[in-house]
N, C-alpha and C positions, 0 to 999 in steps of 0.2 A: 489522937488532938489534931484537930481540924486547922487549916493554914489561917493566916493573920491576912487581912487586904494586903499589909506590906510586903508579905510573902510572897503574896500572887497580886502582880499589878496588874492591873484590866486596861487593855487598849481599845479604845474607839473603833469600831467595825469601822471597813474600808466602805465608802460610798457605794450606790447600786451600780453605779458606771463602770466602775472596776470588778465587778462581779465575775467569776471566772479566771481573772487574772493572778500570776503568782504576787504573794504578799513581800513586803520587806524583810531584811534579813533579821530586823530587830524582832519582829514578832515571831519568828519561826526559832529563833535562837530563845528566846522565853520561853517559849511552848517546849522544847525539846528540855529546858533546863527545869520547867515543871514536872514534865513527865516522867524524867530521870528521877527526880523527888518523891512523886507522889504515886508512881502507876501501881507498886505494890499494896495501896490502901483506897485509891481511886481508880475507877474504870476511865478509860479513854474518852468515853462520851461525855463524862463529867468534867474532867480536864478542860475537853474543847470548848464546853460552853461557857467555865468560867474565863477562858481567855477569847471568848467571845469569836469565834472561829466554827466552821462548818465540821461535822463529824467525820466527813469524806475526805475532806481537805486536811485535817490531822493524821488521819490514817495514811494517806498518802505519802505524808512528810517522812512519818515513820518509816515507810516503806523504802523511801528515795535515800533516808540513812542505812537502812540494812543493805541497799545495794551497792549505794556509792561512798559511804562513808562520809568523812567531815566536809565533803563535797555539797553533801546536801544544806548545809547551813547558809550556801549561799543561795542567790537569786537564780532559780531557774526559767529560761523562756523556751518555748518550744521551739525544737531543733529545726534548722532549716534545710531544706533538700538542694538550696542552691548557694552551696559553700564556695570560698572562692574566687577568684575574677572571673567577670562573664566571658563567654567564651565567645572566640571568635569567629565561629561558623555559623552562619545564619543560613535562614529558612531560604533565601534567594541564591545563597551559594550552593545549598542541597539539589534545589531545583534545578540547577545550571549545569550540574555535574549529571545529572540524569537524563539531559535534555541531549538527543545525539546532534542537535544543531549547533549547540554551543558547547560541546565537549565531543572534538573530534577523536578522543584517545580513550572512549568508553571501554575498548576492548583490551586495555593495557591494565597492570596492577596498580592498585590503588596509590600506592606511594608515585609510580610515575606519572598519574594524571596529577597530582599533587603538584609536581616538580614543574608539569608543564604549565599549569595554570598560575605557578610562584604565589602557592597556597601555604604560608608557614605554621602549618598545623600538623600536629601527629596525625597517623593514620588511625589511631583507635578512637580518638576524639571525632572525626570527620565519620567514620563508619557509623559511632554511637548517633552521631547527629542524623546521620541519614535515615536511619531506622525512625527516628522521632520525627522528621520534619516530612517523611515520604510515606509512600505505602511499603513499607519493609525494603526500602533500597537498599542492594549490597550487592557485591560481585555473585554472578550465576554463570554457570556454563553457559554458551552459546547455543543456539538453534541453528541448524545447517539447512541450506536449500542450495540446489546447483545454479549456475548461472542462468541469468534470464533466456526465457525461449522464446522463440519467433510468434509472429499472429498464426503462421500456419499452424504450429505444432498447437498452439491456444485452441484453435478451430478443431483440429483432430481430437485432442482431448475433451472437448466439449462435446463433440459425435460421441465419443467414446461413452462419456457419462449419459447422454441422453438412450444409447442402445441398450446399456447394460443397468440402468438404475432400478429396475423393476424385477430383475432376475434374479431368483432365490438359490439361496444355496444348493437344497437337495436337486433344481433342476437345471442349474449351469453350472456354479463354482467349485462343486468337489469334482468337476470331473476336468479338471485343467491342472495340467504338470507344470507349476511355474519353475523355469530356471533361471539361471545366472550365473555369469562369472566375475568374480571380484580380486581385487587387487589388495591386499593387506600390507600396510607399509608402517613396522612397529615404531619407525623413528616418527611418525604423524600422528600417534594416538593420541598424543597429550592433548585433551580438549580446550579449545579457546574459551576466553571466559569475557564476560560484558557486564558493565553496570547497569543495571535496570531495578524496576520496580518488581515488585512480587504480582504474580498471575498474569504478568504481561511478557512471557517466554515466547509467543508465538507472534506478537503484535510485529509488523512490517519491518518497523527502525530497530528490531532486535535480533532480527535473523542475518545470519552471517553467512558468505559464500564459502565454501570449503575450499580449503587452501591446496595448492597444488602438492603432490607427493615427491618427496628428493630422495628419500632414502631408498634402502634394497626392499622389493617388492616380492611379497608371494603370491600367487595366482592360484585360486581354488575356485572352483565349481560344484555346485550340487543341487537338488530338486526337492519340492516339497508338493504335497496335496494336502485337500481337506483330510484325507484318511493317514497319510503316512509322510517320511521324509526318507532323505539317504540315509542309508546307515554310516556312510564315511564322506568325508571331504575327497573332492578329486583334485590333485596337486600337480597341473598342468605346466608348461614350459619352464622344466627342471632340466632341460637340456642345455648345460654350460658351452658358451663360446669359447673356440680356443683358437691359437695362434700358430702357425704353421711356421717353422725355421728351416728354409732351404739350407742343403749343405753349402758349405762355403769352400771356394777352391784354395789349394795350399798356397802359401804366400812364397812370392818368386825368390829363389836364393841368387845372391851376388856371384857374380864372375869374374874371379880377382884377377885373373890375367887376360880378360879381353875385353872389360868392361870398366869405365870410372866410375867413384863414388855418385856422381852427379846423374850419370846414367841408370845406375841402380835405384836410385831413390824415383826417379821418373817412373822406372816400371812398377815401384811399389804403389805411385800414386794412382797411376792407372789401375794396379790391381783394386785397391780400395774402392775407386768408381765404379768399376764393374761389379761391386759387392751385391748380391742378391738381396731385396728387400722382403721382412718376414710380412706375410698375410694373414690376415685377420679372419677366420672363417665364421661367420654369423649363423647357428641354425635357423633354418626357417621357419619352424615351429614357435619362436619366440617373437614373432610378428604375426601371430595368430592367423594363419591364410586357410582358407575355406578347406583346403585341402586337410590341414592338420586338424580343424576342427571335427571334419567328416569322421578322419581316422581314430582321434583322439576322446572328444566329447559326446557327440553326437549318439555314437552307438549305446553309450552310458544313460542316454535320456530316453533313447526308442527302447532299450530293457525295460526300463524304469514303466514307461507307457504300457507295454505287453503284460508286465506283471500286474498294474491296476487294472487293466482289462479284464484279467482273469479273477480278481477278487471283487471288483466294483463293475459290472458291465453296464457300458454307457456310452455318449458321444463324447470319448477322450479328446481334448485338444492340446497343443503342444505350445507354451508361450514362451518366446525369446526375443529379446531386445533388438535393437536394430545394427547391431554391429554386422559390419559388410560379409564377415566372415560365415555369419549364419546363411547365406545364400537367399536372402529374402527379396532382393532388389531384381534379381533376374534368375534364370533358370541355370542349376550348374550340379557339382557333385551333392551339395547338401540337399539339394531339393529331390534330386532323383533317389536318394537314398529314405527319404522320406516317403515317396510314392510307392515305394517298395514295400513299405510297412504300413501303407494306408494311414498314414498321420498327417493330419492336417493343423496349420497354424491358427492362432489366436491372433487376431489381428488387432497390433497393439500399436499405440502412438508413440513416436520416438521422443527421447528425454521425458520419459516418464517413470523414475525409479519410484513414485509414489503410488503406482499404481500395481506393483509386483509385489504379492507378500513376502517373498523370499530375500527383497531388500530390508524387510524389516527384521527377519532373522539374521541377517547380517548386522544389523544395528545391533541386536541383543548379543552379538558373539565379539562384537570390538567393544561394548561397554565392559562386558565380562573380563575381555583381554587385558583392558587398564587397569582391573583389580590386581592382576596377577604379576607377580615377582618372577622373572626368569631368565635365563641365560640366551643370548641370542641363537643359538644352535638348538635351543628347546622350543622353538616358534610353532614349529609343525605339530609336535607333540602336545603342547597346551591347546593349539587350534582343535586339534582332534577331540581332546578332552572336553572343551567346551562346546564344540557342536554335539557331542553325545548328551550332554545336561540340556538342552533344549527340548522342552515337552511337547508333545503332540497338541497339547490343551493350549500352549501359547501360541503355536502355529494358527490353530484353528481360531483364536481369540483375534489375530490380523485379519485373516480370510473373512472373517465377518464383519469386518469394516468394509468389504468392496461397494455393497450396495450403497451404504451411506457415501461412500467417497465419490460414487458416481453421481449421486444427486446433488454432492457438492461442486461438482464440476460443471453440473447444468448451472447452478446458481449462479457461479464465479465466472463463467466464462472460460472455464479451462485451466484457472490459475493454479499454481504449485499448491499441494495440500502437504502441511506441517503438523504433527499430533505428538502425543506424550508416547503414544504406541510404535511409531512409525517414524 
């Protein structure tokens, strides 16, 4: 039996300017009522045509009712992605936070930066807006360089780059024994942070100076070449300083028959005044004298060069930094020992850790040490384990950079070089 006109009331279709918008709740309610009554005898398309609505609209309404139930009878507007109150964090505020001129505390946690600038907004909201209004601005680990170097060092680095930029691995760099002594301070392994944009790690304003080491240091030394590296780390300056306590003369006894109490106390005070003071004995090796270096570390490097000469014959050179104990400034014990073994030094500019590939190996070691959890007495063991894990391919990857670094020195006038590898 077909429904009558009275049973199915027709509603005038909405004007064209409302096409695509949600209809009022009266028409939706009547559509649902008719569908529930006649869906077994009529198709959805027929019911939609009789109610002057689009077939796709009717099916969408039915799907809404299946999804959300009775709430589908009410008007549904497109959901906004800007719910709630407008954020107090503006684009200008985010730009100011990543600007080193306007934000002098970029190297502190984000909560501390907000407190410094009196910004009454939560950390999560600011972090979300920083990513939206800047190029991925967030807290990153800071890159480090050493302190500013003098113009003389700039000139030496420039000349070093000009001299070695065209030298290849096979003809020059594989015949160098790169050596260095490093200081590991477990208390200073926590990396500094800085608020910056993505892909700007090595911009000048985002590079921090390395902080001074204040904790207990471990002194390590090693060497690397293109074909090999030291099998183990050398821990030096392990000799402990000690204190000498001279013997104390016996305390004077009172003479009850021949002296008074005041006379006895005067003798006791004189005895205390003459008490010998304890003497601190400092091991001379801990100041890294040339004698200590010649006896303790230089033989290790010489043995390594002699071993490499047998494996890969060639014009081997020893690279050392400018520490006075290395005896490069004037002839001494170290230079005499090198001459006896026919070892020559590679002229290396001062304050140039970015030109010594073993410094890159130290960086690998320190990065991996930060990821380890260990007790303080296990530091040596952990260092030895992580040094053994450094592969020869990783070292070769750093030595390959030397020609490019020399070219960079020429183009920048000897400025410090910092990259992701080094």
